[in-house]
N, C-alpha and C positions, 0 to 999 in steps of 0.2 A: 503495498498499499503505498504510494506516495502521498506526502503532505509535504505545505507550502509553509513553512517556516516563516518567509518575509510577511506573510496576509496576515493580519491579524484583525478583528471587527472589535473594536469599542462599545463594547455594553456599559449601558448606567443602571443601575437598582432601578430604574422606573419601568426601561426596560425587561428585567428580568418578573417584576411585579406585571408589568403588563399581561407576559406572556403566561404567567403562572394565575393570573385570575379569574372568576369564573364571574364578574360584576360585568357581561357581555351576553350579549344574547349569542346561544348556542342551536343548532339542528336537534331535532330529534333523536339521530342518528350518534352524535354526538353527545349525548345525556348518556342513551345505553350504552353505547361504547366506554362510556367513562366509569358506569355502574360494575358494569359485567368484570373490569379490571380489576374493579377495587372488591367487589365479590371474590375472583380469581387469587387476589394477594390475601386476604382474611382468611380464604380457604385453609392457607400456607401456614397459618399462624396457628400453634398449640398455645388456647386461653389456659388450659387445664394448670403450666409451669407457675 
């Protein structure tokens, strides 16, 4: 795999928060995918420990 070390994009905290935010409209497909991924992740956690 080839990487370009000379090309680094500047990212601000606001950029990251905007990407991580659910404070914007989402399609039904996006919401269902999120719920499915969350349920899959939770199924891997052993809550009895």
